[in-house]
Z-matrix of the N, CA and C atoms (Angstrom, degrees):
N
C 1 1.537
C 2 1.511 1 109.79
N 3 1.397 2 116.37 1 -42.67
C 4 1.483 3 118.67 2 -177.66
C 5 1.473 4 108.83 3 -67.07
N 6 1.364 5 117.84 4 -41.61
C 7 1.508 6 116.90 5 177.45
C 8 1.503 7 113.55 6 -57.36
N 9 1.385 8 116.89 7 -35.81
C 10 1.387 9 120.70 8 -179.49
C 11 1.549 10 112.82 9 -67.60
N 12 1.401 11 112.05 10 -32.80
C 13 1.462 12 116.44 11 177.42
C 14 1.517 13 112.79 12 -71.66
N 15 1.351 14 112.05 13 -28.40
C 16 1.479 15 117.17 14 -178.20
C 17 1.565 16 113.72 15 -75.33
N 18 1.276 17 115.48 16 -29.41
C 19 1.510 18 121.39 17 -174.76
C 20 1.495 19 112.30 18 -55.34
N 21 1.306 20 120.36 19 -49.44
C 22 1.490 21 117.14 20 178.04
C 23 1.555 22 113.00 21 -58.54
N 24 1.367 23 112.11 22 -38.64
C 25 1.498 24 112.61 23 174.80
C 26 1.438 25 117.39 24 -63.66
N 27 1.374 26 114.90 25 -40.15
C 28 1.408 27 120.18 26 177.09
C 29 1.494 28 112.52 27 -62.70
N 30 1.383 29 114.85 28 -42.32
C 31 1.398 30 121.14 29 179.44
C 32 1.589 31 110.95 30 -58.98
N 33 1.319 32 113.09 31 -43.66
C 34 1.461 33 120.82 32 -178.67
C 35 1.579 34 109.54 33 -62.82
N 36 1.330 35 113.62 34 -40.22
C 37 1.459 36 118.72 35 -178.11
C 38 1.529 37 108.35 36 -67.37
N 39 1.306 38 117.30 37 -44.88
C 40 1.423 39 121.12 38 -179.92
C 41 1.457 40 114.43 39 -59.93
N 42 1.372 41 115.59 40 -41.20
C 43 1.433 42 122.79 41 176.42
C 44 1.487 43 113.97 42 -66.56
N 45 1.315 44 116.69 43 -38.14
C 46 1.516 45 122.48 44 178.49
C 47 1.567 46 107.20 45 -66.72
N 48 1.327 47 117.27 46 -32.19
C 49 1.432 48 116.91 47 176.60
C 50 1.516 49 113.99 48 -77.93
N 51 1.328 50 112.91 49 -31.63
C 52 1.441 51 115.92 50 -175.26
C 53 1.547 52 111.95 51 -80.01
N 54 1.213 53 118.01 52 -32.85
C 55 1.477 54 123.19 53 -177.99
C 56 1.495 55 110.89 54 -60.25
N 57 1.363 56 120.92 55 -52.30
C 58 1.524 57 117.74 56 175.95
C 59 1.519 58 112.23 57 -58.28
N 60 1.315 59 118.78 58 -36.06
C 61 1.464 60 119.71 59 -177.15
C 62 1.475 61 109.86 60 -68.68
N 63 1.367 62 117.82 61 -36.92
C 64 1.472 63 118.19 62 177.94
C 65 1.542 64 109.40 63 -68.57
N 66 1.333 65 117.13 64 -37.83
C 67 1.535 66 118.60 65 -179.70
C 68 1.526 67 108.02 66 -63.36
N 69 1.424 68 115.28 67 -38.16
C 70 1.458 69 117.39 68 -177.50
C 71 1.563 70 111.69 69 -67.41
N 72 1.336 71 114.95 70 -36.43
C 73 1.436 72 120.07 71 178.43
C 74 1.526 73 110.40 72 -68.16
N 75 1.290 74 114.93 73 -43.19
C 76 1.473 75 119.25 74 178.05
C 77 1.502 76 112.91 75 -63.12
N 78 1.376 77 112.38 76 -38.05
C 79 1.515 78 114.15 77 177.05
C 80 1.521 79 114.57 78 -68.99
N 81 1.342 80 116.70 79 -25.52
C 82 1.451 81 120.29 80 177.70
C 83 1.525 82 109.47 81 -73.57
N 84 1.301 83 118.43 82 -21.00
C 85 1.457 84 118.50 83 -173.59
C 86 1.605 85 107.92 84 -67.50
N 87 1.297 86 119.96 85 -35.29
C 88 1.420 87 125.49 86 -169.97
C 89 1.549 88 111.76 87 72.19
N 90 1.259 89 117.48 88 -176.66
C 91 1.466 90 126.65 89 -172.93
C 92 1.515 91 109.85 90 -63.55
N 93 1.309 92 116.61 91 -42.25
C 94 1.482 93 117.81 92 -176.90
C 95 1.539 94 109.48 93 -69.35
N 96 1.311 95 114.85 94 -38.93
C 97 1.487 96 118.12 95 -178.90
C 98 1.466 97 111.06 96 -64.90
N 99 1.368 98 117.55 97 -39.47
C 100 1.381 99 122.46 98 -178.07
C 101 1.559 100 108.47 99 -68.41
N 102 1.320 101 116.80 100 -42.15
C 103 1.435 102 119.43 101 176.32
C 104 1.506 103 113.18 102 -60.19
N 105 1.424 104 115.61 103 -35.34
C 106 1.422 105 118.72 104 -177.50
C 107 1.552 106 108.27 105 -71.18
N 108 1.349 107 118.86 106 -41.73
C 109 1.390 108 117.98 107 175.78
C 110 1.517 109 115.13 108 -62.34
N 111 1.329 110 115.35 109 -39.09
C 112 1.419 111 120.51 110 176.84
C 113 1.493 112 109.09 111 -61.63
N 114 1.292 113 118.91 112 -45.47
C 115 1.500 114 118.55 113 179.04
C 116 1.522 115 113.88 114 -63.71
N 117 1.347 116 115.82 115 -39.19
C 118 1.515 117 121.92 116 177.40
C 119 1.548 118 109.33 117 -60.23
N 120 1.356 119 115.47 118 -43.57
C 121 1.474 120 118.51 119 178.82
C 122 1.563 121 109.43 120 -66.73
N 123 1.285 122 115.19 121 -44.08
C 124 1.477 123 116.06 122 -178.78
C 125 1.524 124 110.91 123 -66.48
N 126 1.312 125 119.25 124 -35.14
C 127 1.475 126 123.78 125 176.53
C 128 1.483 127 107.82 126 -61.53
N 129 1.337 128 119.70 127 -44.66
C 130 1.445 129 122.50 128 -179.53
C 131 1.515 130 111.46 129 -62.45
N 132 1.282 131 114.33 130 -43.08
C 133 1.480 132 119.14 131 179.98
C 134 1.555 133 109.39 132 -64.75
N 135 1.313 134 115.65 133 -47.18
C 136 1.407 135 121.14 134 178.54
C 137 1.618 136 112.49 135 -55.73
N 138 1.300 137 112.34 136 -40.80
C 139 1.452 138 118.86 137 -176.23
C 140 1.517 139 108.62 138 -64.28
N 141 1.318 140 117.89 139 -46.72
C 142 1.495 141 122.09 140 -174.68
C 143 1.545 142 111.23 141 -75.96
N 144 1.395 143 117.95 142 -30.69
C 145 1.405 144 119.10 143 -179.39
C 146 1.537 145 115.08 144 -93.00
N 147 1.292 146 120.16 145 -20.98
C 148 1.396 147 122.63 146 -173.87
C 149 1.554 148 111.92 147 -118.53
N 150 1.263 149 117.45 148 -54.85
C 151 1.513 150 122.29 149 -169.74
C 152 1.566 151 108.47 150 -70.54
N 153 1.312 152 115.78 151 -47.94
C 154 1.487 153 117.89 152 -175.81
C 155 1.530 154 111.26 153 -62.31
N 156 1.331 155 117.61 154 -43.36
C 157 1.456 156 118.67 155 178.66
C 158 1.546 157 114.06 156 -65.48
N 159 1.317 158 116.00 157 -38.32
C 160 1.492 159 119.83 158 171.42
C 161 1.479 160 115.31 159 -60.09
N 162 1.324 161 115.45 160 -42.61
C 163 1.498 162 118.38 161 179.70
C 164 1.517 163 108.46 162 -67.21
N 165 1.233 164 119.31 163 -35.14
C 166 1.576 165 122.99 164 176.42
C 167 1.458 166 109.09 165 -64.46
N 168 1.345 167 120.63 166 -46.06
C 169 1.498 168 123.49 167 -178.31
C 170 1.527 169 108.42 168 -64.67
N 171 1.396 170 114.40 169 -42.04
C 172 1.487 171 117.32 170 -178.24
C 173 1.467 172 109.51 171 -64.21
N 174 1.356 173 118.69 172 -44.99
C 175 1.501 174 118.96 173 177.12
C 176 1.491 175 114.74 174 -58.99
N 177 1.315 176 117.56 175 -35.27
C 178 1.449 177 121.00 176 177.25
C 179 1.492 178 111.09 177 -68.92
N 180 1.319 179 117.03 178 -38.04
C 181 1.457 180 122.81 179 175.56
C 182 1.529 181 112.06 180 -63.69
N 183 1.260 182 119.33 181 -42.08
C 184 1.461 183 124.92 182 174.05
C 185 1.477 184 113.27 183 -66.75
N 186 1.307 185 119.08 184 -42.08
C 187 1.406 186 125.85 185 176.69
C 188 1.546 187 110.77 186 -60.47
N 189 1.347 188 115.31 187 -42.40
C 190 1.508 189 120.31 188 178.41
C 191 1.495 190 110.81 189 -66.86
N 192 1.331 191 117.13 190 -39.06
C 193 1.482 192 119.32 191 178.50
C 194 1.500 193 112.10 192 -66.69
N 195 1.376 194 118.08 193 -43.59
C 196 1.423 195 121.04 194 175.43
C 197 1.466 196 113.72 195 -58.77
N 198 1.436 197 117.43 196 -43.12
C 199 1.457 198 123.06 197 179.27
C 200 1.493 199 112.21 198 -61.62
N 201 1.395 200 115.85 199 -43.23
C 202 1.477 201 118.39 200 178.66
C 203 1.516 202 112.79 201 -64.54
N 204 1.302 203 116.12 202 -43.05
C 205 1.452 204 119.33 203 178.53
C 206 1.502 205 111.01 204 -63.31
N 207 1.304 206 116.89 205 -40.75
C 208 1.552 207 116.68 206 177.88
C 209 1.508 208 111.51 207 -66.09
N 210 1.356 209 120.98 208 -33.93
C 211 1.388 210 122.52 209 178.06
C 212 1.483 211 110.47 210 -67.72
N 213 1.295 212 120.25 211 -44.07
C 214 1.479 213 122.18 212 175.17
C 215 1.539 214 112.42 213 -61.95
N 216 1.307 215 115.74 214 -42.06
C 217 1.499 216 118.53 215 177.18
C 218 1.492 217 111.75 216 -61.12
N 219 1.417 218 116.30 217 -41.35
C 220 1.398 219 120.14 218 179.69
C 221 1.441 220 115.74 219 -66.10
N 222 1.316 221 116.17 220 -35.04
C 223 1.456 222 121.11 221 -177.87
C 224 1.530 223 111.86 222 -79.04
N 225 1.303 224 115.83 223 -36.43
C 226 1.464 225 121.10 224 -169.78
C 227 1.516 226 115.09 225 -101.09
N 228 1.305 227 120.21 226 -27.21
C 229 1.405 228 121.01 227 -179.14
C 230 1.518 229 113.34 228 -68.92
N 231 1.309 230 118.67 229 145.70
C 232 1.486 231 124.65 230 -179.05
C 233 1.469 232 109.71 231 -111.71
N 234 1.315 233 119.94 232 150.77
C 235 1.385 234 124.87 233 171.81
C 236 1.476 235 112.53 234 -99.67
N 237 1.259 236 118.65 235 -176.47
C 238 1.494 237 121.75 236 -173.08
C 239 1.553 238 108.80 237 -66.34
N 240 1.331 239 118.74 238 -29.65
C 241 1.404 240 121.61 239 176.90
C 242 1.547 241 107.82 240 -130.23
N 243 1.286 242 118.14 241 122.48
C 244 1.533 243 120.98 242 179.98
C 245 1.503 244 107.12 243 -139.56
N 246 1.358 245 111.23 244 157.09
C 247 1.413 246 119.12 245 -177.54
C 248 1.527 247 113.01 246 -91.50
N 249 1.311 248 119.24 247 141.92
C 250 1.515 249 123.05 248 177.67
C 251 1.553 250 105.05 249 -93.40
N 252 1.265 251 113.72 250 175.02
C 253 1.586 252 118.57 251 -179.95
C 254 1.496 253 110.45 252 -63.33
N 255 1.244 254 119.95 253 -29.85
C 256 1.424 255 122.16 254 177.49
C 257 1.541 256 114.81 255 -78.11
N 258 1.269 257 115.58 256 -2.38
C 259 1.496 258 121.73 257 -174.34
C 260 1.473 259 118.60 258 84.26
N 261 1.361 260 120.05 259 -2.08
C 262 1.410 261 121.38 260 -177.43
C 263 1.582 262 108.96 261 -79.69
N 264 1.199 263 122.42 262 148.78
C 265 1.410 264 126.05 263 178.60
C 266 1.564 265 111.52 264 -93.98
N 267 1.370 266 111.63 265 139.74
C 268 1.483 267 115.45 266 -179.55
C 269 1.471 268 110.39 267 -101.26
N 270 1.371 269 109.21 268 158.08
C 271 1.487 270 115.41 269 177.82
C 272 1.529 271 108.75 270 -76.01
N 273 1.316 272 113.48 271 171.51
C 274 1.470 273 120.57 272 174.91
C 275 1.505 274 114.27 273 -53.57
N 276 1.365 275 119.62 274 -43.90
C 277 1.418 276 125.33 275 -178.42
C 278 1.483 277 110.57 276 -67.64
N 279 1.385 278 117.77 277 -40.51
C 280 1.510 279 120.72 278 176.64
C 281 1.505 280 110.23 279 -65.53
N 282 1.330 281 116.60 280 -43.62
C 283 1.465 282 117.14 281 -179.31
C 284 1.528 283 113.17 282 -64.31
N 285 1.338 284 113.34 283 -34.24
C 286 1.440 285 118.94 284 179.24
C 287 1.573 286 110.00 285 -68.13
N 288 1.288 287 117.34 286 -37.49
C 289 1.467 288 125.01 287 176.25
C 290 1.472 289 111.22 288 -62.83
N 291 1.331 290 114.94 289 -42.79
C 292 1.490 291 120.67 290 177.65
C 293 1.471 292 108.91 291 -63.11
N 294 1.257 293 119.62 292 -41.45
C 295 1.506 294 125.37 293 179.14
C 296 1.532 295 108.30 294 -59.62
N 297 1.314 296 119.65 295 -49.27
C 298 1.488 297 122.03 296 -175.43
C 299 1.535 298 108.62 297 -71.89
N 300 1.362 299 116.45 298 -31.14
C 301 1.436 300 118.41 299 178.64
C 302 1.550 301 114.72 300 -65.48
N 303 1.328 302 112.31 301 -20.87
C 304 1.489 303 117.61 302 176.79
C 305 1.479 304 111.47 303 -63.70
N 306 1.346 305 122.32 304 -33.92
C 307 1.445 306 127.08 305 -177.63
C 308 1.535 307 110.30 306 -72.59
N 309 1.330 308 116.36 307 138.95
C 310 1.487 309 118.17 308 175.41
C 311 1.496 310 114.39 309 -69.71
N 312 1.275 311 117.04 310 152.92
C 313 1.404 312 124.11 311 -179.56
C 314 1.538 313 113.56 312 -57.36
N 315 1.305 314 120.05 313 149.16
C 316 1.440 315 120.85 314 -176.81
C 317 1.464 316 112.16 315 -65.97
N 318 1.339 317 121.33 316 -26.07
C 319 1.455 318 122.14 317 176.35
C 320 1.470 319 118.07 318 -76.83
N 321 1.387 320 116.27 319 -1.59
C 322 1.429 321 121.27 320 -177.03
C 323 1.583 322 114.04 321 -93.43
N 324 1.321 323 114.80 322 4.59
C 325 1.472 324 119.96 323 -175.09
C 326 1.548 325 113.43 324 -55.55
N 327 1.372 326 118.28 325 -39.82
C 328 1.452 327 118.15 326 179.07
C 329 1.550 328 111.97 327 -55.69
N 330 1.394 329 112.17 328 -43.12
C 331 1.479 330 114.10 329 178.53
C 332 1.458 331 117.07 330 -54.59
N 333 1.426 332 113.18 331 -43.27
C 334 1.427 333 120.08 332 -173.86
C 335 1.532 334 109.75 333 -75.88
N 336 1.314 335 120.09 334 -25.25
C 337 1.379 336 122.58 335 172.41
C 338 1.502 337 111.44 336 -68.07
N 339 1.336 338 114.31 337 -41.85
C 340 1.490 339 121.75 338 177.15
C 341 1.537 340 111.33 339 -61.41
N 342 1.351 341 114.78 340 -35.13
C 343 1.456 342 119.01 341 176.32
C 344 1.498 343 113.52 342 -65.22
N 345 1.383 344 113.52 343 -40.82
C 346 1.463 345 117.05 344 179.83
C 347 1.522 346 112.12 345 -64.80
N 348 1.345 347 112.98 346 -36.18
C 349 1.489 348 119.78 347 178.90
C 350 1.534 349 108.56 348 -67.06
N 351 1.314 350 116.97 349 -42.48
C 352 1.517 351 122.94 350 178.55
C 353 1.521 352 109.46 351 -58.08
N 354 1.369 353 115.47 352 -50.35
C 355 1.476 354 121.88 353 -178.24
C 356 1.534 355 109.35 354 -61.52
N 357 1.357 356 117.18 355 -38.94
C 358 1.467 357 117.55 356 -178.22
C 359 1.543 358 111.24 357 -67.59
N 360 1.361 359 115.35 358 -36.41
C 361 1.464 360 118.68 359 178.03
C 362 1.528 361 110.37 360 -68.82
N 363 1.335 362 115.44 361 -41.17
C 364 1.463 363 118.94 362 177.29
C 365 1.518 364 113.37 363 -56.96
N 366 1.325 365 118.68 364 -40.97
C 367 1.402 366 124.66 365 -175.11
C 368 1.567 367 113.69 366 -88.36
N 369 1.296 368 115.24 367 -3.54
C 370 1.503 369 120.02 368 179.79
C 371 1.509 370 115.67 369 80.37
N 372 1.386 371 112.22 370 19.92
C 373 1.493 372 117.00 371 -179.99
C 374 1.465 373 110.04 372 -91.12
N 375 1.307 374 120.63 373 138.91
C 376 1.424 375 128.81 374 177.61
C 377 1.504 376 112.60 375 -89.85
N 378 1.333 377 121.13 376 119.18
C 379 1.436 378 121.77 377 -179.48
C 380 1.602 379 104.33 378 -104.32
N 381 1.302 380 112.99 379 145.34
C 382 1.505 381 116.39 380 178.48
C 383 1.543 382 111.34 381 -154.27
N 384 1.329 383 113.61 382 136.72
C 385 1.533 384 125.64 383 172.03
C 386 1.547 385 109.19 384 43.50
N 387 1.400 386 113.98 385 59.00
C 388 1.426 387 118.26 386 173.39
C 389 1.421 388 113.20 387 -69.57
N 390 1.337 389 115.99 388 153.91
C 391 1.480 390 124.27 389 178.45
C 392 1.589 391 109.85 390 -111.81
N 393 1.323 392 120.56 391 135.99
C 394 1.417 393 120.96 392 179.34
C 395 1.571 394 109.07 393 -130.86
N 396 1.294 395 116.05 394 145.49
C 397 1.443 396 119.91 395 175.51
C 398 1.579 397 110.26 396 -155.09
N 399 1.307 398 112.84 397 128.08
C 400 1.473 399 123.11 398 179.63
C 401 1.562 400 108.38 399 -91.11
N 402 1.330 401 114.87 400 120.33
C 403 1.529 402 119.27 401 174.59
C 404 1.480 403 106.86 402 -109.31
N 405 1.274 404 114.39 403 116.46
C 406 1.462 405 123.28 404 -174.28
C 407 1.544 406 110.57 405 -121.63
N 408 1.324 407 117.40 406 86.73
C 409 1.453 408 119.25 407 -179.68
C 410 1.530 409 110.92 408 -78.28
N 411 1.271 410 120.48 409 140.39
C 412 1.413 411 125.84 410 -171.68
C 413 1.537 412 111.11 411 -68.12
N 414 1.274 413 118.27 412 -37.41
C 415 1.472 414 120.51 413 -177.74
C 416 1.489 415 114.42 414 -94.84
N 417 1.284 416 118.41 415 15.12
C 418 1.460 417 120.93 416 177.30
C 419 1.489 418 113.07 417 -110.74
N 420 1.325 419 116.86 418 143.26
C 421 1.480 420 115.70 419 175.92
C 422 1.453 421 119.74 420 -79.43
N 423 1.400 422 113.25 421 -13.17
C 424 1.449 423 117.94 422 178.05
C 425 1.558 424 109.37 423 -119.89
N 426 1.369 425 112.54 424 141.49
C 427 1.434 426 117.37 425 171.08
C 428 1.550 427 109.29 426 -95.24
N 429 1.347 428 111.21 427 156.14
C 430 1.477 429 115.87 428 -178.24
C 431 1.558 430 110.76 429 -119.70
N 432 1.324 431 115.97 430 121.44
C 433 1.420 432 122.49 431 -176.69
C 434 1.552 433 104.50 432 -101.43
N 435 1.322 434 117.94 433 105.69
C 436 1.410 435 121.06 434 -178.63
C 437 1.474 436 113.04 435 -92.29
N 438 1.356 437 121.18 436 134.22
C 439 1.355 438 128.10 437 -172.53
C 440 1.563 439 107.77 438 -129.92
N 441 1.314 440 120.00 439 138.53
C 442 1.390 441 126.46 440 173.10
C 443 1.545 442 106.77 441 -119.57
N 444 1.331 443 117.22 442 111.66
C 445 1.423 444 120.43 443 -175.00
C 446 1.467 445 109.60 444 -112.56
N 447 1.389 446 116.29 445 110.65
C 448 1.489 447 118.67 446 170.39
C 449 1.575 448 108.59 447 -83.75
N 450 1.282 449 114.06 448 123.85
C 451 1.480 450 119.12 449 -178.03
C 452 1.514 451 112.52 450 -129.51
N 453 1.317 452 112.12 451 152.98
C 454 1.506 453 119.24 452 178.88
C 455 1.540 454 105.97 453 -124.54
N 456 1.334 455 114.49 454 144.83
C 457 1.392 456 120.25 455 176.14
C 458 1.559 457 109.61 456 163.71
N 459 1.291 458 118.87 457 174.92
C 460 1.435 459 118.41 458 172.55
C 461 1.446 460 112.39 459 -85.72
N 462 1.364 461 121.72 460 172.50
C 463 1.459 462 126.64 461 -174.67
C 464 1.507 463 113.13 462 -53.73
N 465 1.390 464 115.64 463 -45.23
C 466 1.446 465 118.65 464 178.43
C 467 1.522 466 113.52 465 -58.30
N 468 1.347 467 114.30 466 -48.30
C 469 1.483 468 120.21 467 -176.06
C 470 1.558 469 109.58 468 -65.10
N 471 1.362 470 115.32 469 -41.28
C 472 1.563 471 113.24 470 -175.92
C 473 1.550 472 107.59 471 -72.32
N 474 1.362 473 116.20 472 -33.74
C 475 1.426 474 117.87 473 -177.72
C 476 1.557 475 110.92 474 -67.90
N 477 1.311 476 116.21 475 -38.61
C 478 1.431 477 123.57 476 179.40
C 479 1.567 478 111.00 477 -66.62
N 480 1.335 479 112.92 478 -39.90
C 481 1.424 480 119.00 479 178.18
C 482 1.408 481 111.99 480 -61.39
N 483 1.372 482 121.08 481 -50.35
C 484 1.464 483 124.08 482 178.82
C 485 1.507 484 113.21 483 -60.93
N 486 1.289 485 116.47 484 -40.29
C 487 1.482 486 119.46 485 -178.11
C 488 1.515 487 110.44 486 -68.98
N 489 1.285 488 118.42 487 -41.97
C 490 1.509 489 118.06 488 179.27
C 491 1.440 490 111.67 489 -72.69
N 492 1.363 491 117.29 490 -35.66
C 493 1.498 492 119.76 491 177.26
C 494 1.473 493 111.52 492 -61.34
N 495 1.274 494 118.68 493 -40.96
C 496 1.506 495 118.56 494 178.57
C 497 1.513 496 113.84 495 -69.34
N 498 1.314 497 117.45 496 -22.10
C 499 1.452 498 121.86 497 175.33
C 500 1.543 499 110.65 498 -80.04
N 501 1.286 500 113.32 499 -45.25
C 502 1.492 501 118.46 500 -171.73
C 503 1.598 502 108.31 501 -74.73
N 504 1.322 503 116.06 502 -31.63
C 505 1.478 504 121.19 503 -174.80
C 506 1.547 505 104.80 504 -118.62
N 507 1.371 506 121.22 505 76.91
C 508 1.442 507 120.71 506 -174.22
C 509 1.505 508 114.47 507 -63.88
N 510 1.315 509 120.28 508 -25.10
C 511 1.436 510 123.79 509 -179.92
C 512 1.562 511 112.55 510 -80.21
N 513 1.265 512 118.43 511 12.08
C 514 1.410 513 124.62 512 -174.96
C 515 1.544 514 110.31 513 -103.91
N 516 1.261 515 118.07 514 145.01
C 517 1.437 516 124.74 515 174.63
C 518 1.519 517 110.55 516 -135.81
N 519 1.388 518 113.12 517 139.49
C 520 1.425 519 119.57 518 177.99
C 521 1.470 520 110.55 519 -92.63
N 522 1.352 521 117.94 520 118.83
C 523 1.481 522 120.33 521 179.60
C 524 1.547 523 116.08 522 -90.59
N 525 1.352 524 114.95 523 -27.63
C 526 1.435 525 116.96 524 -178.42
C 527 1.509 526 111.38 525 -160.97
N 528 1.333 527 117.06 526 147.26
C 529 1.468 528 121.96 527 178.94
C 530 1.568 529 104.64 528 -138.50
N 531 1.321 530 113.88 529 131.26
C 532 1.477 531 124.88 530 176.00
C 533 1.523 532 108.38 531 -125.41
N 534 1.281 533 118.01 532 126.21
C 535 1.433 534 122.06 533 -177.73
C 536 1.599 535 109.54 534 -125.77
N 537 1.288 536 114.30 535 133.54
C 538 1.458 537 118.06 536 174.67
C 539 1.559 538 112.84 537 -138.32
N 540 1.373 539 114.70 538 156.36
C 541 1.467 540 118.24 539 178.60
C 542 1.530 541 104.60 540 -134.45
N 543 1.291 542 117.82 541 138.04
C 544 1.435 543 123.02 542 -177.41
C 545 1.557 544 112.56 543 -58.73
N 546 1.328 545 116.16 544 -47.60
C 547 1.427 546 120.37 545 179.76
C 548 1.543 547 108.66 546 -158.42
N 549 1.346 548 118.34 547 170.60
C 550 1.509 549 122.42 548 -171.62
C 551 1.454 550 110.82 549 -67.39
N 552 1.311 551 120.73 550 -23.51
C 553 1.467 552 122.06 551 -178.00
C 554 1.484 553 117.63 552 -82.68
N 555 1.361 554 113.46 553 -9.19
C 556 1.447 555 119.99 554 -176.96
C 557 1.543 556 110.20 555 -96.84
N 558 1.360 557 114.38 556 129.40
C 559 1.520 558 119.70 557 -175.46
C 560 1.477 559 105.71 558 -86.14
N 561 1.325 560 122.85 559 -29.27
C 562 1.494 561 123.82 560 -175.74
C 563 1.502 562 110.46 561 -74.69
N 564 1.354 563 117.23 562 134.67
C 565 1.420 564 123.49 563 -179.75
C 566 1.550 565 109.04 564 -108.91
N 567 1.277 566 120.70 565 154.64
C 568 1.415 567 124.58 566 168.51
C 569 1.530 568 105.47 567 -112.64
N 570 1.450 569 113.92 568 125.13
C 571 1.451 570 118.85 569 -179.34
C 572 1.555 571 109.01 570 -123.18
N 573 1.284 572 114.99 571 146.02
C 574 1.465 573 120.63 572 176.88
C 575 1.541 574 105.67 573 -119.04
N 576 1.296 575 114.45 574 107.94
C 577 1.498 576 120.69 575 -175.86
C 578 1.541 577 108.47 576 -107.76
N 579 1.293 578 114.99 577 122.87
C 580 1.463 579 124.37 578 178.62
C 581 1.584 580 106.38 579 -100.12
N 582 1.382 581 114.79 580 120.55
C 583 1.463 582 123.49 581 -176.21
C 584 1.512 583 110.59 582 -121.81
N 585 1.300 584 111.53 583 141.86
C 586 1.560 585 118.11 584 169.28
C 587 1.502 586 107.77 585 -116.50
N 588 1.281 587 115.77 586 127.91
C 589 1.520 588 119.80 587 175.94
C 590 1.505 589 101.15 588 -114.78
N 591 1.409 590 111.98 589 121.15
C 592 1.420 591 122.63 590 178.12
C 593 1.496 592 114.36 591 -90.09
N 594 1.387 593 114.70 592 126.50
C 595 1.550 594 118.56 593 -170.19
C 596 1.486 595 108.10 594 -127.56
N 597 1.319 596 113.85 595 142.20
C 598 1.487 597 120.58 596 -179.91
C 599 1.535 598 109.95 597 -83.45
N 600 1.319 599 113.48 598 125.39
C 601 1.526 600 119.33 599 176.75
C 602 1.500 601 112.98 600 -80.31
């Protein structure tokens, strides 16, 4: 019982000794050292309050994109033997032709670009200075229309734009997303979305 009574007193004594020592060490740091410690503490707070939530939102966005692409592939891809509406089975060549017929024609790319612009306006996302490049390999049945879309908006708007774009343009795949924000007080984000649109030649 006596030892229990002594513990608060010992703790108070230890703290009274420790506090001047801490003050002495802080005093030795000087102004630059104090500023350094302040920046380190601020960086830690910023990391937990801003960076980690952004990484979580970005991962959710990527997971959503992967899920939608998988759903499209599951619905539209054909196997070597598949059933038609009449119940007849098709050969491998017929099934492969059905698979390629799913993709839009290569000359329809302007329409799909306009669809992306329409979806962006609908979701309140700002598109600017987009880059487009058609990759047409001679030995491939599909051409690839690569697009780099710099967009601005908040998380909700960008997430909604990507989700609806994948539904509206099912032959589209997102290959990369990069998101940045100027500082923690700004709600508007800048995103760089790399898209591949697969077209039937």
